[in-house]
N, C-alpha and C positions, 0 to 999 in steps of 0.2 A: 527651676523647671525650664526645660527647653521650649523654644517657640512652637514647635510642632505639637508638644503636649498641651500647651496653653490653648492652641487652636481647637483642640478637641473638647475642651472643658464645657463650653456653652451647650453643645449638642447633648452631651451626657447629662448635664444638669437639667436641661429641658425634658429629656426622656424620664429622668427620675421624678420630676415634678408631675409630668403627665401620669406616670404610673401610680404615684401616691394619690393623686386626685381621683383617678379612675377607681382605685381600690376603696377609697373613703366613700365615694358616692355610691358604689355598689353595695358595700357592707351596710350602709345606712338603710337600704331597702330590702336586703336579703335576710332570710330567716337564720337563726343560729345554727340550723342543721346544714348550712351551705359550706362547701369546702373552702371558700375564700373569705368566710365571715371574719376570720382572724386576720386583720389587715397587717399585723406585725410579722406575718410569715415571709421570711426573706426570699424564699424560692418563688413564691407567687409574684412578689414585687420585682424580682429579677426578670421573670418572664414578661411582665407587663412593660418593663423598661425596654426589653428587646423588641416588643411589639411597637412601642412608641418610636424606637430608633428607625423602624421601617416606615411607619405610617404617620409619624408626627402626632398630631392630636385628632387624626381622622380614622376612627376605628372602621368605618365603612370601607375605606381604602384598603385596610388590612384584610378584610373579608374578601374583597374583590381580588386582591393579589393572591391569596392562597387558593381561591377558586381557579384562577388562571393557571397556577402551577398544577393543580389537579387535572385541569383540562389538557395541559401539555403532556402530562404523564399518560393520559388516555383513560382516566378513571371514569366509569359510568355504571349505571345499573338500569334495569328495566322493570317496570311494574307489570305484573301478569296481565295479559290482554292487550298490552301496548306493543307496537312494533318498534317504535323509536326509543333509543336510549335516552335516559336523563343524565345530566351531569351529577357526579357524586358530590353530595353536600358536606364539605368538610369545613369545620370552624377554625378560625385562626388561633383560637384560644385552646391550648391543650389542657387535659386533665393531669394535674401533678400529683404523684403519690410518692411519699417518702420511702426510702429503702426498707426501713424497719417495719412499716406498715405492710409493704409489699411482701416481706418475708412470711408474714402470717398468711396472706392470700396464697402464696406459692406453696406453702406446706399443705394448706387445705386443698388445693387443686391436685397436688400429687396424691394425697390421701384418697380423694374422691375417685380419681382415675383408677387407682389400684383397686379400690373397692368394687367399682363397676366391672373391671376385668374379671375379678374373682366371681362375681355374680353371674356374668355371662358364661364363664367356663362351667359353672354348675348347671345353669339352665339348659345348655346345649350338651351337657355331659351327664353326670349321674342324677341330676335333678333332685338332690337331697333337700334343698330348701323348700320345694313344693311338697315332697313326700313327708316331711316332718312338720308341715303346717306353718312354716315361717313366712311363706308367701302363698296367698291363695292362688290356686290354679287359674282362676278366671282373670286375675291380674296379668298373667303371662299369656294365656291363649286368647284373651280379649283384644290384645294388640294386633293390628294388621301387620305389624313388622316382626311378629314372631314367626319364623320360617321353619315349620316342622320338618321339611326335608333335610335340614342341616343338622338335626339332632344326631349326636354320635360321631360327627365329623370334626376332628381337631383342625384348627386353622393352620395353614402353612406358616412356618416361623414361630408357631406356638402362641400367638397373641391374636385375640379378637380385635383389640383396639390399638391403633397406631397414632391416631390424631383425633383429639377431642376438643370440644369447646364448652364453656359454661357461661351463662348469663348471671351476673351478680348484681345485687342491689345494695346500696349503702343506706342504712337506716338513719334516723334523726340523731342517734347518739354515736354514729360513726362505725357501727358494726356492719359487717358484710354478710349477706346471705345469698344462697343459690336460688335463682328464680327459674332456671330451666337448664336441662342437659341437652347437648347436641352431639349425637354419636353416629348417626347414619352417614351424613355427608356435611360436616360442619362448614358453614359459610362465614367468610369475613377475614380470614388471615391475610388475603391479598389486599383487602381494604385497609387493614391495619398497617401493612407495609406501604401502601400508597399514601395514606394519611401522614405517615412519618416522612416520606419523601417530600410531600407538598409542604408540610410545616417546616421541615429542615431547610428547604429552599427559601422560605419566607423569614424564619427566625434563625439565621445562620449561626449566630453565636450562642444559642441556647444549649446545644449539645455539650460543649466544653464548659460553659459557665456553670451548669448545674450537674455535670457528670451524669448525663442521661445514658442509661443502659441501652445497648443496641439490639436490633432484631436479628441481624445477620447470623450470629452464632446459633440461634434457635432454628432457623431454616436449614443451616448446615447440618445440625444434629438430626433433624427430621430426615433429610435426604440420606444421611449416612445410616440412620436406623432402618429405613426402608430397604436400602441396598443390602444391609447386613442380614435381612430376613430371606434374601434370595439365595438360590443354590450357586449361581455363577459369580465369579469374582468381579466381573465387569458387567453388571446387569443392565438391561434396557428397561426403563421405567416410563410409564405413560400416565397422563392425567386424563381420565375418561370423563368426557363432557356429554351432557344431553344434546348439545348443539347451541347455535348462536341465538336461539329464541329463549334460552334459559335466562332467568332474571339476573344471574350473576356471571354470565358468560365472559364479560369484560374482565372480571376478577380472575376467572379461571385462566384466561389467555395470559394475563400478566404473571400469574404464579408459574405457569408452565414455562414461560420465557425466562423468569428469574431463576427457577430451580434447574433448568435444563432438561425438563421432562418433555416427552412427546405429547402434544395435545391431540387426542384421538377421540373419534366417535365410534359407536358400535359397528357401523359399516366398515370401518377401517380394520377391524379385527376378525380373525378366523381361528376357530379351535380345530385342531387336527391331531388325532392320536393323543388326546389328553394333554396337549401343549397349546399355548396361545401364541398367535402370530399377528403381526401387523402387516397389512398388504402395502407394499412399497413399490416404487418403480424398479427396484432391483429384485423383486420377488418377495416371498414371505420371510419376515425377520422375527426372531423370537422376542416375545415380551415376557419379562420376568415378574413384573409387579405393576399394579394399577392403583393409583390414588383416584378413587372413583367419586364422581359427583352425580352419579345416576341413582335414581330410586332403586333400592335393592330388588324390589318386586319386578322390575323391568330389565334386570341384568341378563336373564337367560330365559327365553320363551320355552325352552324344553324343561326347565326346572320349576319355574314360577308362573308368571302370567303369559299364557300362550298367545295373547294378542299383542304382545310387545313387538314393536317394529324397530326399536332402537337398541335392543340388547344383542347379545352374542350367543347364538346357539352353541351349547357345549361348554360355555365358560365355567359353569359350576363343576362339571366333571374335571376340568383342568385344575380348578381350585381344590377339589376334593382329593385329587391325586398328589397334591402338594407341589404342582408345577407352576403355579402363579400365585403371588401374594396379592390380596385385596385389602386395601386400607380405606375404610374399616371393613371387617368381615361382614358379609350379609347377615342380617338378623340382629345386629347390635342395637337397632332402633327400638327393640322391645323395652328397653330401659328408659326411653324418652317419655313415656306416657306419664301424665300427671298422677295417675293412680299409683304408679310404682313409687312416686316420691313419698307417699304416705308410709312406706315400709323401710326406706333407706336408713333413718336414724337407728331403728332397732337392729337392722342388718349390720350396720357399722359396729355397734357394740358387740354383736354376736360373732362377727367374722374377724374383726381386728382388735377387739378388746378396748376400743376407745370411741369416744363420742366424735361426731363430725366436727372438724375444726371450722368448716364453713357450713353452718346448719341450713337445712331446707326452710322455706317458708312453711308455716304450719298447714298441713293438708289432711283432709278427712275423705276417705273413699267410701262412697255411699253403698258399696256392695256389702257392707257390714251393718247390721241393724242398729247398733249403738251410734255409730258414726252417722248413719243416715238420719237418725232422730236428731242428733246434734245439729246437722246442717239445716234440717227443716226448721228447727227452733230458732236458729241464729241467722236465718236467711238474710236479714237486713244488714248484717255486719260482715258478710262473706262475699267472696268472688266465686261465682258458679261457673264451672267449666265442664267440657266434655272429658271424660276419663281417659279416652284413647285418641282424642283428636278428631274423631268423626263427627259430622253434624248430627245433632239429636233433635227429637221432636219438641223437647221442652225448652230448647234454646234456639228459637227460629231466626234470630237476628245474627248472632255470632256464636262462635264456639266458646266464648268467654264473656261474662257480663256480671256487673256488680248487682247484688240483690236489691240495693236501694234504687237502681235504675229501671227495675221491672214495673210495668203497669199492673193494675189489678188482674186483668185477664191473663197477662203473661205469667204472673206469679201463680195463678191457679193452674195454668197449663203445665208449668214446670213441676209443681208439687204432684199433679196428677201423673205425669210421666215418670217422675222419680218413684212413685208408688209401684208402677208397672215394671220399670227397668232401672232399679236403683244402681246397678253396677255400671251404668253409662255415665255417672256423674261423680264429680268431686267438688268439695267446697274448700276454699283456700282463704287464708287471711288476706285482707286488703293491705298491700304493702305501701307504705309511705316512704318515698325516696328522698335522699338528699338532693340538693341542687348544685349546679356549677355555673360559672359565667359563660354566656354566649353573646356574640355581637348581634344585637337587634337594632336596625337603623344605624345610628351613630353612637350607641351607648351599650354598656354591658348590662345584661339582665339575667336573673336566675332562671334556670330551667331544670327540671328533673332529668336524671340520666341513669342509664344502666351501663354496666361494664361487661364486655365480652372478652374472656381470657381463653387462651389456647395452650394446649399441652401436647407434646409429641414424644415418641420414644426415640432415644438415641441409639448409637451402634451397639451399646451394651444392654439395651432393653430397658434402661432407666427412663423415667419421665422427666422431660425438660419443659419448663414453662416459659412462654414468650413474655419478656418483661414489658408488660403494658397492655397489649391488645388494642381495642378501640371502644370508645364510649358512644352510645346512642343517646341522642338528646331529644327530649320531648318537645312537641310543638307548642304546648300550652303550659302555663305555670302550675297546673294541677299536679301535685306530687304523687298521685296514685298510679301513674302509668307513664311509660315512654316507649313508643313504637316507631319503627322506621317506616316512612311513607312520605307523601307529599307534604312539604313544608317543614320537615324535620332536618336535623343536622347530625353529623358525626364529628368526633374529635379524636385527635391523637392522644395517647396516654403515655406520659413520660414518667418512668421510675427513676428517681434521682437520689443521690446520696453524697457523702463527703469524699468517697474514694474515687480517684481518676479512673476513667473507663478506656481500655485500649481500643484504638481505632480498628476494630475487627471488620473484615469484609467477608461476604459469602464466597468470594473468589479464594482459591487455595494459594499457598505460597508460590511465589513466582518461579522457583526452581523445582517445584514438586510435581509439575504436570508434564506429561509426555506431549510434545508438540505434535499437532495434527493439522492437516490442511483439508481433510475431508469434513465437510460441514455436518455430516450425520445423516440419519435416515430421513427420507422424504416419503411420507405416506402417499398412496395413489390418489386419495381424495384431494390432498393439498395440491398435487401436481395438476389435477383436473381443474381445481379452482384457479390456479395461477394461469393456466392455459386460456381458460374462458374469460378471466379478467382481462387478459391482453386482447382477446378477440373483441369483447364488448367495448373496450376503450377505443380501439381502432375503428370499430363500426360506428360508434357515436361521432368520432372525429370526421370520418368520411362523409357521413350524412350531413354533419354541420357544414362541411366544406361545400357541398352541393347547395345547401340553403343560402350560404353567404354569396356564392357566385350568382345564384338566381336573383338575389336582391341587389346585385350590382356592386359587390365589394372587391372587384378585381383591381389590381394595381395598374392594369393597362387602361389608360385614360380613354383610348380610342374605342376599345371593344367592350370593356367591363361595364361602363355606365349605361349602355343601351344595346344589349345583345339583340340579335335578330330573332324573330319569332320562331324559326326552326330550331335554333339552339336552345332557346328558352323552353320550347316544347320537349326537347330531349332531356333537359334538366328536370322538368316536371315529371317526365316518365321515370327517371331514376328515383325520384322521391316516392312515386306511386308504387313502383316495383319493389321498393324496400319496405312497403307496408306502413309507411310513416304518415300518410295523409291521403284523402280521396282526391281524385282529379278535379281541378277547379273548373267552373263553368266556362270561364274565358281566360285569356292570358293578360288581362288588364292588371295594372299594378295592385289595385285593391284586392282582387281575387288571389293574386300571387302572395301578397302579404298575409292574407288569411290562411292560405295553404302553408306558408312558412311558419306561422304561429302554431298551427296544428302539428306540423312536423317537428317542431321544437318542444312543445309543451303538453301535448295531449296525454291523458292518463294511459298507462300501459294496458288497461283492459279494453281500450278502443283502438289505439294505433301504436306501432313500434317507433315512437318519437325519440328524439334525443333524450328527453327527460326519462322516458321508460327505459331506454338503454342504460342510462346512468344509474337508474334504480337497480337494474339487473347487476351491474358492476358492483354497486355498493353492497348488495346482499351477498354476492360471491365473496367479496373482500372480507365481510364480517365473519365468514366461515373459516378464514385463515388469519385471524387478527393477530395471533401470536407471532406471525412471521412478517408482519408489515410494520414499518416505522409509524410513529405517531403522526408525523407530517403527511405521509402517504394516506393514512386512514382519514385524517382531517380533511384533506382535499376531496377524497372520495365521498365523504359524509357531508360535505358543505351543501347548504341549501341551493336550490336553483336560482340563478340570477333574476333580479327584479328590476333591472334598468328599464327606463321608459321606452327607449327605441329598440326595435327588433335587432338591428345591426349591433347596437351596444350590448344587448344580451348575448348575441352570438359571439361578439368579440371577447366578452368576459369568459364564456365557456371555452373558447379557443385557447385563451391564456391558461385556463385551468388544465386543459388537456396537455398543453405544452409543459406545465409545471410537473404534472404527474409523469409524463414521459421523461423529463429531466431527472426526476428522482429515481425512476427505475433504471435509467441509463448510467447515472453517475453515483448512486448511493446504494444500490443493491449489489451484494457480492455475487461473483460469477459462479453461483451454485446451481444445482439442478433446478431449484425453484425458479431462479431467474431465467434459466434456459426455457422452461415451459412458458413463463410469462412472455418472453420474447418470441418464442415459437408462435404463440397465439397472435401476437401483433403481426408477425411476418405473414402468416397464413391469411389473416383478414386483410392486411394491406395489399397483398398480392391479388386477392380476389377483387378488391375495390378498384385497383388500377387497371386490372384486366377488363372489368365491366365498363369503366370509363373510356378505355381505349376503343372498345367495341362500339360505344355510342358516339364518340366524338373524333375518332382517329382513323376511320376507314376511308377508302377511296372516295373522293368527292367531298371530303370534309371542307367546310368553309373556314375562313379566318377566325370567325367567332368560335366555331367548334374547336379549332386547334388551340386558340387562346384559352378556352375553357378547360381543355385537357391539361394544359400547362398549369393552370390554376389548381385544378383538382389534384394534380401530382406535385404541387408545391415546387414547381420547377421553372417559374417565369424568369427569375434572376439568373439561374444557371444557363438557360437558353440564351438570354440576351447577352451574357458575357461570352458565350461560345460562338454565336452566330450573329453577325452584324448586319446581314442583308435582309432581315425580316423573317416572318414565320413561313415555314414550308412543312408539308406533311411528313415526309420521310425523316428529316432530322428530329422533328417533334416526337414521332413514334419511337425512333431509336433512343432518344434521351429518356422518355418516360417509361419505356418497356425494356429495352435491351442493354442499356449502359450499366455494367456491373459496378461502376464507380458512383452512381447516383443513388443515395440512400433511400430515395422514394421510388426507384424503378423496380419493375417486376424482376429483372435479373438479380438485383441485389437481394431481394426477399428470398428468392429461390436458393441462392447460394447460402444465405444465412440459415435457411431451413435445413439444407443438407449438412451444414457444419454442425448445427445443434444436435441433430440426430446421430451424427457420427461420434459425438462426445458423450451422449447419454448412455447409461448402463445397458448391457444386453444380458440375456439369460444364459446363452450358450457360450462356451469358450472355444468353439471350433473355428472361429475366425470368419464364419460366413455371415453375410448381411442378413438382417431381419427384414420383415415385410415392410415396415415403415421406412427403413433405409433404402430398400430397393425402389419403393415408390418415389422417394425424394430424388434418387439418382436418375431415374427415368425422366422425371419432371425437369431436372437440371439439364439433361442432355437435350430435351426438346427446346427449352428456352435458349440455351447457350448456342445452339446451331441455327436459330432463326435469323432471318434477315428482314430489316425494316422495309425493304423494297417489295418483298413478297408476302409479308405478314398480312393475313386476312382474318375475317371473323371466324371461320371454321377452326383455324389454329387457336384462336383465343378461347373459343368454346372448349377445345380439347385441354387447354391449359387450366381453365376453371374446373373442368371435370377431374383432372389429375390433382389439383389442389384439394378438392373434396375427398379424393381417395387417400391422400396423404393424411388429412385430418382424421379420417375414419381409422386409418391404420395406427395412428398415434393413440387414439382412444382405445382401440382393441388391445394394444400392447401395454399401455401404461396406466389406464384409468380403471376404476372399479366397474366391473360388469356383474350385475346381480346373479346371473346364472352361470358364471364361469366356473369350471371345475377347479377345485383346489389343487389337484394334481395335474395341472396343465403341463404340457411338454416343456421340459427345461426349467420347471419351477425351482427356485432356489430356496432352501431351508437353512437359515443361519441363526 
């Protein structure tokens, strides 16, 4: 054996020892129903060896490492009612499923998806299942997701279902059963992808060592299947999101970016002459398909809920005419109700001639007398639930509760309401789940889990199943339930087998894609977000600069440490005029420090402080998360500094602003999105330097004033390198305002604004300038012909007024305007 091979033996030997010891300790305390209870399973031992190779004997380190990778990917979720996102809780220990066992799950998922499609086609078509008594009409019409206006309308592409998910539970004897169907807007495929990415980065050798099947072919098949349902050969597909406050918005942004879909909200879309369009900076562009994550009842206020503010008026007309594919079709959620689960076994036998490969948990719908009597008699052994998901009088605490957990009064109230409205209730068997290992502290402990699996149609209309999905791990050892929430974990699910797996990527073959340098469609809302993200970042940086100078952070040792009272008063006026803080009682150091603290940290409902401006920027960025790098979003989402000293906090913020500016300057492609971001920066910076020059650079300005102007314009070093004879007003004004070579000067900003607007798309092809371009040209002429010797406050007021007009013209032309006519002059339809 060679020396290099000998050198690797101790590490491998240690990993094997750690893995065996972990498995033995774990199995000694786990129940026989646990997936790792058989310590001789070579796959589990191989996985634990990979874990030990990363973390040694420290399982806590492995958990921290995989969480760090998840954070780097940008994985997060939000609990309803909370504004801040939580980090996605992924376990370093994946769930392993052998290929032969998975084959049974795969067949069961394909069978179930096909059965549900057949039932939906009947319910919204001839309705023979109801007419012949196979399904009670109440089970259909009782669901809030049965959409009567869609009866008789065949879905475009011929399918109601394109993407489905099922929650599975593994019983004590290893059998799998379906706990829930997810058909409206299945959540979690993005989390399964992110779990795989995080675990793969942590356990790099596991993929090849166990021949783990990959997710990329599944997503490629889904994308191809959705495209095949559209009329056009090169369709435009969007992911319709409810917006950034949706609990799974981070997942939606990740999926849109991964699949190459446009992430759109209802306001981005417009229906015109039975076609659907996205409002972009280049006019209206045709949308052929939407993977929707929006409640179907909110999709179209003209068809369903007239109070919906996030839907698209006329969308259902476009769908009914076959001009836009919706995945999944509205109304599919009627089959999600627990009541319907009571009839699926019989419907499978009747419609397919076979029993369900993956059986339901036993369910009794109380809308039938015999079943209601059975539930009442066996109340202590069952799980009581709302039949259609709505809150019921008999279940005041939750929509689902174990009979044994009811108090005497709650039991009486339940039975009383079941007598009045039995159709509102179902009873289900209490499911006991298998357990799997999860890292708790520095040890492996068993926890119950459920498995969410996903299926999607491919280009031929066949169902493809994602090999794995993700596991949801319960917080407590109680094997009766596993729910996602505070304190719970998720895990990657690895399907492994003896056959090697080709390294397939979602990216197509290198020679099969037509090269393009057009980055694609930019929705108007996204352009708006990027523009104002730039403005708020510059606004916060400009305010911070005033605060720092006021506190004496100038590099000029003579002027910065002790500015004269008139200059300090003007700095105070800049802060007050910005609405960042009230005027202090005096100009003493203590009062100025308190003012600076307010201007930096006050809540946004009181003052427009730096913290409030940063919060605005963070919210705007969250609305375009799919187009921002993880590093950019992490900087924007970072907590406010807590350094002890005011200047230390200000310095930390300044470095953060500089890092964000560096990322946008050096890491963002020169796309239209970047141009709008930079436009916002240039407009805001031009306004800031104009106001600063009016305050500190006019005739009669003192040396303190002029030094302050150089500080605010970040031009102290440039001035000292250029002028060796000291500070004078005219050269200071020329450098900070009129020098086109100074990247902080007004002239530089105006030139950049004109250049950006010349390069952005126009609606007409007649070669004539549009309004925003004419405003920018007029502004450029005003600034480029100005002279420092004659520049006065009136001219600067005119410059600021013209900057505001440029900003308004940009908004009118490119951003969403609620009342704008869809047939505006020159509107492009493509």
